[in-house]
Residue, then its C-alpha position, 0 to 999 in steps of 0.5 A: m515657283r518654277k518647275a524644271a523637268g518635274l522638279t521645283q527649285i526647292e525639290l532640286a535644292k534638297a536633292l543637291d543639298v544646296p540652298q534654293a537660292n542657288i538653283a534660282f541663281w543658276e537659272w538666271s545667270d551665266k554661271p553654271p553649278r559647281s562640277d561636284l554637283l553635276q552627277k547629283m543633278a543628272k540623277a535628280f533629273g533622271v538623265r545621264l551625266d553626258d546628256l546633262l553636259l551635252a544639253s548645256d553645250r548646245t547653243i541656243a539661236k538668238r531670237k530676232g525682233p522684239i521678243g529677242e530684244v526684250q530677252r536681251t534687255f532683261e538679261a542686262v537688267t539682271k546684271l544691275p544691283r538688286k535695288q535697281q532691278r526692283k525699280v525696273l521691274e516696277m516700271v515694266q509691271a506698271l506699263v504692262e498693266q496699263y497696256k492690258r487695261k487699254a486692250s480690254 
């Protein structure tokens, strides 16, 4: 379970009174939370609303090279239907395990 600012997705979902799936969706998509949840979110994270909004406006520099390319590829995978995402994940996991075995 992923933790952000000391909160699990479940804890944040309870604080915002939304399903945990919403929290996961916001983490992995380009869609932000509804505006009516922002004040509750700032309170849950222990920051001012201004700080929360400014943090979301900051641009993150695109990484160059393999790491950035991997990130962009996985972002593209998230736009595929769930069944296709699962197939891609299975293939990548198999390749990672294969390279781990070769490395040891």
